[in-house]
CHARMM-style PDB file with segment names, atoms N, HN, CA, C and O in Angstrom:
ATOM      1  N   MET     1      -7.007  -0.508  -6.566  1.00  0.00      PROA
ATOM      2  CA  MET     1      -5.870  -0.425  -5.918  1.00  0.00      PROA
ATOM      3  C   MET     1      -5.358  -1.983  -6.094  1.00  0.00      PROA
ATOM      4  O   MET     1      -6.117  -2.944  -6.216  1.00  0.00      PROA
ATOM      5  N   LYS     2      -4.144  -2.030  -6.084  1.00  0.00      PROA
ATOM      6  HN  LYS     2      -3.527  -1.250  -5.984  1.00  0.00      PROA
ATOM      7  CA  LYS     2      -3.434  -3.224  -6.303  1.00  0.00      PROA
ATOM      8  C   LYS     2      -2.186  -3.245  -5.067  1.00  0.00      PROA
ATOM      9  O   LYS     2      -1.550  -2.204  -4.902  1.00  0.00      PROA
ATOM     10  N   LEU     3      -1.951  -4.140  -4.441  1.00  0.00      PROA
ATOM     11  HN  LEU     3      -2.468  -4.985  -4.575  1.00  0.00      PROA
ATOM     12  CA  LEU     3      -0.968  -3.917  -3.288  1.00  0.00      PROA
ATOM     13  C   LEU     3       0.270  -5.079  -3.447  1.00  0.00      PROA
ATOM     14  O   LEU     3       0.088  -6.210  -3.898  1.00  0.00      PROA
ATOM     15  N   TYR     4       1.299  -4.646  -3.067  1.00  0.00      PROA
ATOM     16  HN  TYR     4       1.446  -3.727  -2.700  1.00  0.00      PROA
ATOM     17  CA  TYR     4       2.473  -5.575  -3.555  1.00  0.00      PROA
ATOM     18  C   TYR     4       3.542  -5.326  -2.477  1.00  0.00      PROA
ATOM     19  O   TYR     4       3.677  -4.278  -1.845  1.00  0.00      PROA
ATOM     20  N   ARG     5       4.406  -6.632  -2.343  1.00  0.00      PROA
ATOM     21  HN  ARG     5       4.295  -7.483  -2.857  1.00  0.00      PROA
ATOM     22  CA  ARG     5       5.168  -6.638  -1.455  1.00  0.00      PROA
ATOM     23  C   ARG     5       6.619  -7.026  -1.874  1.00  0.00      PROA
ATOM     24  O   ARG     5       6.730  -7.961  -2.667  1.00  0.00      PROA
ATOM     25  N   SER     6       7.662  -6.447  -1.453  1.00  0.00      PROA
ATOM     26  HN  SER     6       7.572  -5.688  -0.809  1.00  0.00      PROA
ATOM     27  CA  SER     6       9.038  -7.206  -1.663  1.00  0.00      PROA
ATOM     28  C   SER     6       9.760  -7.820  -0.705  1.00  0.00      PROA
ATOM     29  O   SER     6       9.669  -7.417   0.455  1.00  0.00      PROA
ATOM     30  N   LYS     7      10.540  -8.826  -1.014  1.00  0.00      PROA
ATOM     31  HN  LYS     7      10.614  -9.154  -1.956  1.00  0.00      PROA
ATOM     32  CA  LYS     7      11.301  -9.616   0.126  1.00  0.00      PROA
ATOM     33  C   LYS     7      12.317  -8.569   0.479  1.00  0.00      PROA
ATOM     34  O   LYS     7      12.579  -8.337   1.659  1.00  0.00      PROA
ATOM     35  N   MET     8      12.884  -7.944  -0.487  1.00  0.00      PROA
ATOM     36  HN  MET     8      12.671  -8.132  -1.446  1.00  0.00      PROA
ATOM     37  CA  MET     8      14.127  -7.129  -0.293  1.00  0.00      PROA
ATOM     38  C   MET     8      13.717  -6.186   0.748  1.00  0.00      PROA
ATOM     39  O   MET     8      14.453  -6.159   1.734  1.00  0.00      PROA
ATOM     40  N   TYR     9      12.603  -5.332   0.742  1.00  0.00      PROA
ATOM     41  HN  TYR     9      12.005  -5.354  -0.060  1.00  0.00      PROA
ATOM     42  CA  TYR     9      12.047  -4.354   1.447  1.00  0.00      PROA
ATOM     43  C   TYR     9      10.852  -4.597   2.412  1.00  0.00      PROA
ATOM     44  O   TYR     9       9.792  -3.992   2.255  1.00  0.00      PROA
ATOM     45  N   PRO    10      11.078  -5.657   3.591  1.00  0.00      PROA
ATOM     46  CA  PRO    10       9.754  -5.888   4.247  1.00  0.00      PROA
ATOM     47  C   PRO    10       9.122  -4.782   5.094  1.00  0.00      PROA
ATOM     48  O   PRO    10       8.046  -4.925   5.676  1.00  0.00      PROA
ATOM     49  N   GLU    11       9.714  -3.893   5.118  1.00  0.00      PROA
ATOM     50  HN  GLU    11      10.587  -3.777   4.646  1.00  0.00      PROA
ATOM     51  CA  GLU    11       9.356  -2.657   5.993  1.00  0.00      PROA
ATOM     52  C   GLU    11       8.494  -2.078   5.285  1.00  0.00      PROA
ATOM     53  O   GLU    11       7.614  -1.598   6.000  1.00  0.00      PROA
ATOM     54  N   ARG    12       8.273  -1.827   3.779  1.00  0.00      PROA
ATOM     55  HN  ARG    12       8.988  -2.217   3.199  1.00  0.00      PROA
ATOM     56  CA  ARG    12       7.283  -1.427   2.980  1.00  0.00      PROA
ATOM     57  C   ARG    12       6.458  -2.048   2.072  1.00  0.00      PROA
ATOM     58  O   ARG    12       6.717  -3.092   1.473  1.00  0.00      PROA
ATOM     59  N   TRP    13       5.370  -1.324   1.975  1.00  0.00      PROA
ATOM     60  HN  TRP    13       5.160  -0.476   2.462  1.00  0.00      PROA
ATOM     61  CA  TRP    13       4.299  -1.843   1.003  1.00  0.00      PROA
ATOM     62  C   TRP    13       4.430  -1.015  -0.276  1.00  0.00      PROA
ATOM     63  O   TRP    13       4.832   0.142  -0.150  1.00  0.00      PROA
ATOM     64  N   TYR    14       4.143  -1.467  -1.454  1.00  0.00      PROA
ATOM     65  HN  TYR    14       3.817  -2.406  -1.556  1.00  0.00      PROA
ATOM     66  CA  TYR    14       3.968  -1.025  -2.524  1.00  0.00      PROA
ATOM     67  C   TYR    14       2.594  -0.934  -2.968  1.00  0.00      PROA
ATOM     68  O   TYR    14       1.828  -1.864  -2.713  1.00  0.00      PROA
ATOM     69  N   ALA    15       2.123   0.280  -3.728  1.00  0.00      PROA
ATOM     70  HN  ALA    15       2.745   1.035  -3.935  1.00  0.00      PROA
ATOM     71  CA  ALA    15       0.919   0.061  -4.567  1.00  0.00      PROA
ATOM     72  C   ALA    15       0.439   0.697  -5.745  1.00  0.00      PROA
ATOM     73  O   ALA    15       0.936   1.793  -6.006  1.00  0.00      PROA
ATOM     74  N   HSD    16      -0.270   0.318  -6.373  1.00  0.00      PROA
ATOM     75  HN  HSD    16      -0.674  -0.572  -6.161  1.00  0.00      PROA
ATOM     76  CA  HSD    16      -0.398   1.203  -7.745  1.00  0.00      PROA
ATOM     77  C   HSD    16      -1.860   0.974  -8.067  1.00  0.00      PROA
ATOM     78  O   HSD    16      -2.481  -0.061  -7.825  1.00  0.00      PROA
ATOM     79  N   SER    17      -2.379   2.178  -8.702  1.00  0.00      PROA
ATOM     80  HN  SER    17      -1.875   3.019  -8.899  1.00  0.00      PROA
ATOM     81  CA  SER    17      -3.722   2.263  -9.420  1.00  0.00      PROA
ATOM     82  C   SER    17      -3.356   3.498 -10.341  1.00  0.00      PROA
ATOM     83  O   SER    17      -2.271   4.069 -10.441  1.00  0.00      PROA
ATOM     84  N   ILE    18      -4.577   3.764 -11.001  1.00  0.00      PROA
ATOM     85  HN  ILE    18      -5.460   3.300 -10.919  1.00  0.00      PROA
ATOM     86  CA  ILE    18      -4.434   4.632 -12.280  1.00  0.00      PROA
ATOM     87  C   ILE    18      -4.505   5.986 -11.552  1.00  0.00      PROA
ATOM     88  O   ILE    18      -3.919   6.955 -12.035  1.00  0.00      PROA
ATOM     89  N   GLU    19      -5.285   6.098 -10.275  1.00  0.00      PROA
ATOM     90  HN  GLU    19      -5.761   5.312  -9.883  1.00  0.00      PROA
ATOM     91  CA  GLU    19      -5.258   7.430  -9.678  1.00  0.00      PROA
ATOM     92  C   GLU    19      -4.136   7.923  -8.924  1.00  0.00      PROA
ATOM     93  O   GLU    19      -3.963   9.094  -8.588  1.00  0.00      PROA
ATOM     94  N   THR    20      -3.277   6.800  -8.647  1.00  0.00      PROA
ATOM     95  HN  THR    20      -3.417   5.848  -8.920  1.00  0.00      PROA
ATOM     96  CA  THR    20      -2.167   7.082  -7.586  1.00  0.00      PROA
ATOM     97  C   THR    20      -0.705   7.089  -8.467  1.00  0.00      PROA
ATOM     98  O   THR    20       0.266   7.814  -8.251  1.00  0.00      PROA
ATOM     99  N   GLY    21      -0.838   6.189  -9.387  1.00  0.00      PROA
ATOM    100  HN  GLY    21      -1.627   5.600  -9.561  1.00  0.00      PROA
ATOM    101  CA  GLY    21       0.420   5.677 -10.011  1.00  0.00      PROA
ATOM    102  C   GLY    21       1.265   4.799  -8.967  1.00  0.00      PROA
ATOM    103  O   GLY    21       0.647   4.486  -7.949  1.00  0.00      PROA
ATOM    104  N   TRP    22       2.427   4.412  -9.062  1.00  0.00      PROA
ATOM    105  HN  TRP    22       2.929   4.666  -9.888  1.00  0.00      PROA
ATOM    106  CA  TRP    22       3.367   3.642  -8.016  1.00  0.00      PROA
ATOM    107  C   TRP    22       3.506   4.454  -6.856  1.00  0.00      PROA
ATOM    108  O   TRP    22       3.876   5.627  -6.911  1.00  0.00      PROA
ATOM    109  N   VAL    23       3.194   3.806  -5.725  1.00  0.00      PROA
ATOM    110  HN  VAL    23       2.893   2.854  -5.680  1.00  0.00      PROA
ATOM    111  CA  VAL    23       3.428   4.745  -4.596  1.00  0.00      PROA
ATOM    112  C   VAL    23       4.203   3.248  -3.492  1.00  0.00      PROA
ATOM    113  O   VAL    23       4.172   2.020  -3.572  1.00  0.00      PROA
ATOM    114  N   MET    24       4.770   4.164  -2.632  1.00  0.00      PROA
ATOM    115  HN  MET    24       4.795   5.161  -2.567  1.00  0.00      PROA
ATOM    116  CA  MET    24       5.424   3.089  -1.507  1.00  0.00      PROA
ATOM    117  C   MET    24       5.043   3.772   0.033  1.00  0.00      PROA
ATOM    118  O   MET    24       4.877   4.987   0.135  1.00  0.00      PROA
ATOM    119  N   PHE    25       4.952   3.062   0.944  1.00  0.00      PROA
ATOM    120  HN  PHE    25       5.087   2.074   0.861  1.00  0.00      PROA
ATOM    121  CA  PHE    25       4.618   3.624   2.244  1.00  0.00      PROA
ATOM    122  C   PHE    25       5.084   2.515   3.169  1.00  0.00      PROA
ATOM    123  O   PHE    25       5.217   1.324   2.887  1.00  0.00      PROA
ATOM    124  N   PRO    26       5.262   3.003   4.094  1.00  0.00      PROA
ATOM    125  CA  PRO    26       5.888   2.138   5.481  1.00  0.00      PROA
ATOM    126  C   PRO    26       4.615   1.238   5.910  1.00  0.00      PROA
ATOM    127  O   PRO    26       3.438   1.595   5.855  1.00  0.00      PROA
ATOM    128  N   ALA    27       5.083   0.067   6.321  1.00  0.00      PROA
ATOM    129  HN  ALA    27       6.039  -0.223   6.366  1.00  0.00      PROA
ATOM    130  CA  ALA    27       4.350  -0.907   6.868  1.00  0.00      PROA
ATOM    131  C   ALA    27       3.954  -0.839   8.232  1.00  0.00      PROA
ATOM    132  O   ALA    27       4.244  -1.762   8.994  1.00  0.00      PROA
ATOM    133  N   ILE    28       3.177   0.385   8.707  1.00  0.00      PROA
ATOM    134  HN  ILE    28       2.941   1.134   8.088  1.00  0.00      PROA
ATOM    135  CA  ILE    28       3.017   0.795  10.127  1.00  0.00      PROA
ATOM    136  C   ILE    28       1.575   1.029  10.129  1.00  0.00      PROA
ATOM    137  O   ILE    28       1.020   1.174   9.040  1.00  0.00      PROA
ATOM    138  N   ASP    29       1.021   1.075  11.009  1.00  0.00      PROA
ATOM    139  HN  ASP    29       1.472   0.957  11.894  1.00  0.00      PROA
ATOM    140  CA  ASP    29      -0.251   1.844  11.433  1.00  0.00      PROA
ATOM    141  C   ASP    29      -0.576   3.330  10.762  1.00  0.00      PROA
ATOM    142  O   ASP    29      -0.166   4.329  11.353  1.00  0.00      PROA
ATOM    143  N   GLY    30      -1.174   3.438   9.764  1.00  0.00      PROA
ATOM    144  HN  GLY    30      -1.507   2.627   9.283  1.00  0.00      PROA
ATOM    145  CA  GLY    30      -1.258   4.813   9.386  1.00  0.00      PROA
ATOM    146  C   GLY    30      -0.282   4.898   8.258  1.00  0.00      PROA
ATOM    147  O   GLY    30      -0.023   5.998   7.772  1.00  0.00      PROA
ATOM    148  N   GLY    31       0.242   3.871   7.840  1.00  0.00      PROA
ATOM    149  HN  GLY    31       0.032   2.977   8.236  1.00  0.00      PROA
ATOM    150  CA  GLY    31       1.495   4.476   7.065  1.00  0.00      PROA
ATOM    151  C   GLY    31       0.964   4.735   5.557  1.00  0.00      PROA
ATOM    152  O   GLY    31       1.869   4.989   4.761  1.00  0.00      PROA
ATOM    153  N   TRP    32      -0.225   4.717   5.079  1.00  0.00      PROA
ATOM    154  HN  TRP    32      -0.960   4.511   5.725  1.00  0.00      PROA
ATOM    155  CA  TRP    32      -0.738   5.193   3.876  1.00  0.00      PROA
ATOM    156  C   TRP    32      -0.465   6.729   3.785  1.00  0.00      PROA
ATOM    157  O   TRP    32      -0.084   7.314   2.771  1.00  0.00      PROA
ATOM    158  N   HSD    33      -0.718   7.291   5.008  1.00  0.00      PROA
ATOM    159  HN  HSD    33      -1.027   6.816   5.832  1.00  0.00      PROA
ATOM    160  CA  HSD    33      -0.484   8.672   4.678  1.00  0.00      PROA
ATOM    161  C   HSD    33       0.901   9.436   4.952  1.00  0.00      PROA
ATOM    162  O   HSD    33       0.937  10.641   5.200  1.00  0.00      PROA
ATOM    163  N   LYS    34       1.918   8.702   4.891  1.00  0.00      PROA
ATOM    164  HN  LYS    34       1.888   7.723   4.690  1.00  0.00      PROA
ATOM    165  CA  LYS    34       3.369   8.747   4.616  1.00  0.00      PROA
ATOM    166  C   LYS    34       4.034   8.238   3.267  1.00  0.00      PROA
ATOM    167  O   LYS    34       5.235   8.105   3.030  1.00  0.00      PROA
ATOM    168  N   ARG    35       2.811   7.956   2.340  1.00  0.00      PROA
ATOM    169  HN  ARG    35       1.835   8.064   2.532  1.00  0.00      PROA
ATOM    170  CA  ARG    35       3.286   7.453   1.092  1.00  0.00      PROA
ATOM    171  C   ARG    35       3.854   8.506   0.058  1.00  0.00      PROA
ATOM    172  O   ARG    35       3.476   9.667  -0.102  1.00  0.00      PROA
ATOM    173  N   GLN    36       4.660   7.954  -0.478  1.00  0.00      PROA
ATOM    174  HN  GLN    36       4.967   7.011  -0.348  1.00  0.00      PROA
ATOM    175  CA  GLN    36       5.577   8.593  -1.841  1.00  0.00      PROA
ATOM    176  C   GLN    36       5.944   7.763  -3.034  1.00  0.00      PROA
ATOM    177  O   GLN    36       6.246   6.572  -3.106  1.00  0.00      PROA
ATOM    178  N   PRO    37       5.836   8.739  -3.998  1.00  0.00      PROA
ATOM    179  CA  PRO    37       6.122   7.956  -5.136  1.00  0.00      PROA
ATOM    180  C   PRO    37       7.347   6.905  -5.368  1.00  0.00      PROA
ATOM    181  O   PRO    37       8.503   7.141  -5.019  1.00  0.00      PROA
ATOM    182  N   ALA    38       7.005   5.960  -5.877  1.00  0.00      PROA
ATOM    183  HN  ALA    38       6.066   5.769  -6.160  1.00  0.00      PROA
ATOM    184  CA  ALA    38       8.002   4.810  -6.074  1.00  0.00      PROA
ATOM    185  C   ALA    38       8.568   4.606  -7.236  1.00  0.00      PROA
ATOM    186  O   ALA    38       7.989   4.252  -8.263  1.00  0.00      PROA
ATOM    187  N   ARG    39       9.841   4.850  -7.084  1.00  0.00      PROA
ATOM    188  HN  ARG    39      10.312   5.137  -6.250  1.00  0.00      PROA
ATOM    189  CA  ARG    39      10.796   4.839  -8.519  1.00  0.00      PROA
ATOM    190  C   ARG    39      11.848   3.672  -8.371  1.00  0.00      PROA
ATOM    191  O   ARG    39      12.320   3.301  -7.296  1.00  0.00      PROA
ATOM    192  N   GLY    40      12.154   3.130  -9.660  1.00  0.00      PROA
ATOM    193  HN  GLY    40      11.770   3.432 -10.533  1.00  0.00      PROA
ATOM    194  CA  GLY    40      12.928   2.152  -9.596  1.00  0.00      PROA
ATOM    195  C   GLY    40      12.708   0.873  -9.041  1.00  0.00      PROA
ATOM    196  O   GLY    40      13.534   0.179  -8.448  1.00  0.00      PROA
ATOM    197  N   ILE    41      11.327   0.578  -9.324  1.00  0.00      PROA
ATOM    198  HN  ILE    41      10.657   1.142  -9.806  1.00  0.00      PROA
ATOM    199  CA  ILE    41      10.952  -0.873  -8.966  1.00  0.00      PROA
ATOM    200  C   ILE    41      11.403  -1.796  -9.457  1.00  0.00      PROA
ATOM    201  O   ILE    41      11.568  -1.471 -10.633  1.00  0.00      PROA
ATOM    202  N   ASP    42      11.854  -3.167  -9.269  1.00  0.00      PROA
ATOM    203  HN  ASP    42      11.720  -3.431  -8.314  1.00  0.00      PROA
ATOM    204  CA  ASP    42      12.093  -4.272  -9.983  1.00  0.00      PROA
ATOM    205  C   ASP    42      11.050  -5.089 -10.073  1.00  0.00      PROA
ATOM    206  O   ASP    42      10.833  -5.735  -9.047  1.00  0.00      PROA
ATOM    207  N   PRO    43      10.136  -5.320 -11.218  1.00  0.00      PROA
ATOM    208  CA  PRO    43       9.130  -5.978 -11.118  1.00  0.00      PROA
ATOM    209  C   PRO    43       9.594  -7.595 -10.602  1.00  0.00      PROA
ATOM    210  O   PRO    43       8.746  -8.297 -10.053  1.00  0.00      PROA
ATOM    211  N   ILE    44      10.872  -8.065 -10.808  1.00  0.00      PROA
ATOM    212  HN  ILE    44      11.562  -7.494 -11.254  1.00  0.00      PROA
ATOM    213  CA  ILE    44      10.969  -9.393 -10.502  1.00  0.00      PROA
ATOM    214  C   ILE    44      11.024  -9.629  -9.067  1.00  0.00      PROA
ATOM    215  O   ILE    44      10.904 -10.750  -8.572  1.00  0.00      PROA
ATOM    216  N   THR    45      11.194  -8.642  -8.460  1.00  0.00      PROA
ATOM    217  HN  THR    45      11.292  -7.732  -8.862  1.00  0.00      PROA
ATOM    218  CA  THR    45      11.315  -8.660  -6.710  1.00  0.00      PROA
ATOM    219  C   THR    45      10.033  -8.401  -5.817  1.00  0.00      PROA
ATOM    220  O   THR    45       9.958  -8.648  -4.614  1.00  0.00      PROA
ATOM    221  N   ILE    46       8.823  -7.745  -6.785  1.00  0.00      PROA
ATOM    222  HN  ILE    46       8.884  -7.544  -7.762  1.00  0.00      PROA
ATOM    223  CA  ILE    46       7.697  -7.663  -5.994  1.00  0.00      PROA
ATOM    224  C   ILE    46       6.723  -8.822  -6.524  1.00  0.00      PROA
ATOM    225  O   ILE    46       6.831  -9.522  -7.531  1.00  0.00      PROA
ATOM    226  N   ARG    47       5.704  -8.803  -5.492  1.00  0.00      PROA
ATOM    227  HN  ARG    47       5.617  -8.235  -4.674  1.00  0.00      PROA
ATOM    228  CA  ARG    47       4.581  -9.919  -5.795  1.00  0.00      PROA
ATOM    229  C   ARG    47       3.414  -9.345  -5.196  1.00  0.00      PROA
ATOM    230  O   ARG    47       3.430  -8.875  -4.058  1.00  0.00      PROA
ATOM    231  N   GLU    48       2.160  -9.377  -6.108  1.00  0.00      PROA
ATOM    232  HN  GLU    48       2.147  -9.759  -7.032  1.00  0.00      PROA
ATOM    233  CA  GLU    48       0.872  -8.650  -5.803  1.00  0.00      PROA
ATOM    234  C   GLU    48       0.489  -9.728  -4.630  1.00  0.00      PROA
ATOM    235  O   GLU    48       0.661 -10.947  -4.656  1.00  0.00      PROA
ATOM    236  N   VAL    49      -0.108  -8.884  -3.549  1.00  0.00      PROA
ATOM    237  HN  VAL    49      -0.248  -7.894  -3.528  1.00  0.00      PROA
ATOM    238  CA  VAL    49      -0.854  -9.515  -2.395  1.00  0.00      PROA
ATOM    239  C   VAL    49      -2.108  -8.866  -2.048  1.00  0.00      PROA
ATOM    240  O   VAL    49      -2.230  -7.651  -2.202  1.00  0.00      PROA
ATOM    241  N   PRO    50      -3.037  -9.579  -1.596  1.00  0.00      PROA
ATOM    242  CA  PRO    50      -4.789  -9.123  -1.155  1.00  0.00      PROA
ATOM    243  C   PRO    50      -4.246  -7.649  -0.235  1.00  0.00      PROA
ATOM    244  O   PRO    50      -3.411  -7.525   0.662  1.00  0.00      PROA
ATOM    245  N   VAL    51      -5.146  -6.656  -0.930  1.00  0.00      PROA
ATOM    246  HN  VAL    51      -5.824  -6.757  -1.659  1.00  0.00      PROA
ATOM    247  CA  VAL    51      -5.254  -5.457  -0.259  1.00  0.00      PROA
ATOM    248  C   VAL    51      -5.391  -5.456   1.250  1.00  0.00      PROA
ATOM    249  O   VAL    51      -4.695  -4.756   1.986  1.00  0.00      PROA
ATOM    250  N   HSD    52      -6.447  -6.387   1.707  1.00  0.00      PROA
ATOM    251  HN  HSD    52      -7.012  -6.955   1.109  1.00  0.00      PROA
ATOM    252  CA  HSD    52      -6.425  -6.543   3.245  1.00  0.00      PROA
ATOM    253  C   HSD    52      -5.641  -6.804   4.159  1.00  0.00      PROA
ATOM    254  O   HSD    52      -5.904  -6.654   5.352  1.00  0.00      PROA
ATOM    255  N   LEU    53      -4.161  -7.395   3.518  1.00  0.00      PROA
ATOM    256  HN  LEU    53      -3.948  -7.517   2.548  1.00  0.00      PROA
ATOM    257  CA  LEU    53      -3.125  -7.684   4.176  1.00  0.00      PROA
ATOM    258  C   LEU    53      -2.505  -6.372   4.754  1.00  0.00      PROA
ATOM    259  O   LEU    53      -1.719  -6.594   5.675  1.00  0.00      PROA
ATOM    260  N   ALA    54      -2.675  -5.051   4.427  1.00  0.00      PROA
ATOM    261  HN  ALA    54      -3.314  -4.871   3.679  1.00  0.00      PROA
ATOM    262  CA  ALA    54      -2.088  -3.902   4.811  1.00  0.00      PROA
ATOM    263  C   ALA    54      -3.496  -2.987   5.407  1.00  0.00      PROA
ATOM    264  O   ALA    54      -3.683  -1.780   5.258  1.00  0.00      PROA
ATOM    265  N   PHE    55      -4.359  -3.946   6.091  1.00  0.00      PROA
ATOM    266  HN  PHE    55      -4.206  -4.927   6.212  1.00  0.00      PROA
ATOM    267  CA  PHE    55      -5.250  -3.267   6.861  1.00  0.00      PROA
ATOM    268  C   PHE    55      -5.241  -2.146   7.591  1.00  0.00      PROA
ATOM    269  O   PHE    55      -6.179  -1.356   7.482  1.00  0.00      PROA
ATOM    270  N   ASN    56      -4.223  -1.908   8.417  1.00  0.00      PROA
ATOM    271  HN  ASN    56      -3.461  -2.550   8.505  1.00  0.00      PROA
ATOM    272  CA  ASN    56      -3.967  -1.120   9.607  1.00  0.00      PROA
ATOM    273  C   ASN    56      -3.122   0.279   9.023  1.00  0.00      PROA
ATOM    274  O   ASN    56      -2.791   1.167   9.809  1.00  0.00      PROA
ATOM    275  N   THR    57      -2.854   0.349   7.719  1.00  0.00      PROA
ATOM    276  HN  THR    57      -3.122  -0.372   7.081  1.00  0.00      PROA
ATOM    277  CA  THR    57      -2.038   1.276   7.016  1.00  0.00      PROA
ATOM    278  C   THR    57      -3.053   2.446   6.632  1.00  0.00      PROA
ATOM    279  O   THR    57      -2.671   3.616   6.620  1.00  0.00      PROA
ATOM    280  N   GLY    58      -4.470   2.051   6.294  1.00  0.00      PROA
ATOM    281  HN  GLY    58      -4.780   1.101   6.304  1.00  0.00      PROA
ATOM    282  CA  GLY    58      -5.152   3.373   5.931  1.00  0.00      PROA
ATOM    283  C   GLY    58      -5.359   3.053   4.276  1.00  0.00      PROA
ATOM    284  O   GLY    58      -6.111   3.852   3.719  1.00  0.00      PROA
ATOM    285  N   ILE    59      -4.866   2.133   3.540  1.00  0.00      PROA
ATOM    286  HN  ILE    59      -4.255   1.483   3.993  1.00  0.00      PROA
ATOM    287  CA  ILE    59      -4.862   1.959   2.258  1.00  0.00      PROA
ATOM    288  C   ILE    59      -6.289   1.963   1.759  1.00  0.00      PROA
ATOM    289  O   ILE    59      -7.083   1.241   2.362  1.00  0.00      PROA
ATOM    290  N   PRO    60      -6.726   2.693   0.717  1.00  0.00      PROA
ATOM    291  CA  PRO    60      -8.077   2.433   0.144  1.00  0.00      PROA
ATOM    292  C   PRO    60      -8.029   1.145  -0.183  1.00  0.00      PROA
ATOM    293  O   PRO    60      -7.082   0.517  -0.657  1.00  0.00      PROA
ATOM    294  N   GLY    61      -9.662   0.594   0.241  1.00  0.00      PROA
ATOM    295  HN  GLY    61     -10.431   1.105   0.626  1.00  0.00      PROA
ATOM    296  CA  GLY    61      -9.783  -0.593  -0.099  1.00  0.00      PROA
ATOM    297  C   GLY    61      -9.606  -1.827   1.151  1.00  0.00      PROA
ATOM    298  O   GLY    61     -10.136  -2.937   1.215  1.00  0.00      PROA
ATOM    299  N   SER    62      -8.771  -1.236   1.971  1.00  0.00      PROA
ATOM    300  HN  SER    62      -8.341  -0.335   1.919  1.00  0.00      PROA
ATOM    301  CA  SER    62      -8.807  -1.892   3.313  1.00  0.00      PROA
ATOM    302  C   SER    62     -10.088  -1.696   4.142  1.00  0.00      PROA
ATOM    303  O   SER    62     -10.876  -0.773   3.936  1.00  0.00      PROA
ATOM    304  N   PRO    63     -10.250  -2.715   5.178  1.00  0.00      PROA
ATOM    305  CA  PRO    63     -11.325  -2.641   6.339  1.00  0.00      PROA
ATOM    306  C   PRO    63     -11.461  -1.298   7.000  1.00  0.00      PROA
ATOM    307  O   PRO    63     -12.447  -0.635   7.320  1.00  0.00      PROA
ATOM    308  N   ILE    64     -10.203  -1.107   7.102  1.00  0.00      PROA
ATOM    309  HN  ILE    64      -9.402  -1.646   6.841  1.00  0.00      PROA
ATOM    310  CA  ILE    64     -10.289   0.144   8.197  1.00  0.00      PROA
ATOM    311  C   ILE    64     -10.449   1.501   7.212  1.00  0.00      PROA
ATOM    312  O   ILE    64     -11.075   2.430   7.721  1.00  0.00      PROA
ATOM    313  N   ALA    65     -10.017   1.665   6.060  1.00  0.00      PROA
ATOM    314  HN  ALA    65      -9.508   0.910   5.646  1.00  0.00      PROA
ATOM    315  CA  ALA    65     -10.173   2.821   5.365  1.00  0.00      PROA
ATOM    316  C   ALA    65     -11.604   2.885   4.941  1.00  0.00      PROA
ATOM    317  O   ALA    65     -12.080   4.006   4.758  1.00  0.00      PROA
ATOM    318  N   ALA    66     -12.333   1.859   4.767  1.00  0.00      PROA
ATOM    319  HN  ALA    66     -11.946   0.949   4.916  1.00  0.00      PROA
ATOM    320  CA  ALA    66     -13.877   1.716   4.524  1.00  0.00      PROA
ATOM    321  C   ALA    66     -14.495   2.216   6.023  1.00  0.00      PROA
ATOM    322  O   ALA    66     -15.500   2.918   5.907  1.00  0.00      PROA
ATOM    323  N   VAL    67     -14.120   2.002   7.184  1.00  0.00      PROA
ATOM    324  HN  VAL    67     -13.304   1.432   7.278  1.00  0.00      PROA
ATOM    325  CA  VAL    67     -14.572   2.236   8.294  1.00  0.00      PROA
ATOM    326  C   VAL    67     -14.493   3.909   8.334  1.00  0.00      PROA
ATOM    327  O   VAL    67     -15.399   4.736   8.427  1.00  0.00      PROA
ATOM    328  N   LEU    68     -13.250   4.048   8.241  1.00  0.00      PROA
ATOM    329  HN  LEU    68     -12.513   3.376   8.165  1.00  0.00      PROA
ATOM    330  CA  LEU    68     -12.887   5.407   8.184  1.00  0.00      PROA
ATOM    331  C   LEU    68     -13.732   6.549   7.147  1.00  0.00      PROA
ATOM    332  O   LEU    68     -14.103   7.675   7.478  1.00  0.00      PROA
ATOM    333  N   SER    69     -13.883   5.973   5.979  1.00  0.00      PROA
ATOM    334  HN  SER    69     -13.582   5.058   5.710  1.00  0.00      PROA
ATOM    335  CA  SER    69     -14.817   6.936   5.093  1.00  0.00      PROA
ATOM    336  C   SER    69     -16.002   6.939   5.546  1.00  0.00      PROA
ATOM    337  O   SER    69     -16.586   8.012   5.395  1.00  0.00      PROA
ATOM    338  N   GLU    70     -16.759   5.853   6.215  1.00  0.00      PROA
ATOM    339  HN  GLU    70     -16.284   4.982   6.337  1.00  0.00      PROA
ATOM    340  CA  GLU    70     -18.219   5.833   6.666  1.00  0.00      PROA
ATOM    341  C   GLU    70     -18.302   6.800   7.697  1.00  0.00      PROA
ATOM    342  O   GLU    70     -19.253   7.580   7.745  1.00  0.00      PROA
ATOM    343  N   ALA    71     -17.391   6.812   8.520  1.00  0.00      PROA
ATOM    344  HN  ALA    71     -16.618   6.179   8.481  1.00  0.00      PROA
ATOM    345  CA  ALA    71     -17.292   7.890   9.959  1.00  0.00      PROA
ATOM    346  C   ALA    71     -17.124   9.449   9.357  1.00  0.00      PROA
ATOM    347  O   ALA    71     -17.613  10.392   9.979  1.00  0.00      PROA
ATOM    348  N   ALA    72     -16.547   9.606   8.359  1.00  0.00      PROA
ATOM    349  HN  ALA    72     -16.150   8.840   7.853  1.00  0.00      PROA
ATOM    350  CA  ALA    72     -16.525  11.024   7.704  1.00  0.00      PROA
ATOM    351  C   ALA    72     -17.712  11.911   7.450  1.00  0.00      PROA
ATOM    352  OT1 ALA    72     -17.558  13.012   6.923  1.00  0.00      PROA
TER     353      ALA     72
END
């Protein structure tokens, strides 16, 4: 999973993986559960950032996602 951020839309995260394709989700607690397909992304306006920056969203690969999967 790769995580991206856009200066144009700071209230959203963008992510890409083979399993999910391109998705966007709110930059809020639990935002990963509100993800939806991302379309029309301009690659010039997004930058890859470390996955741990979205730790509170539940994105796979984040510390909170790891704790939740261990608890299940």
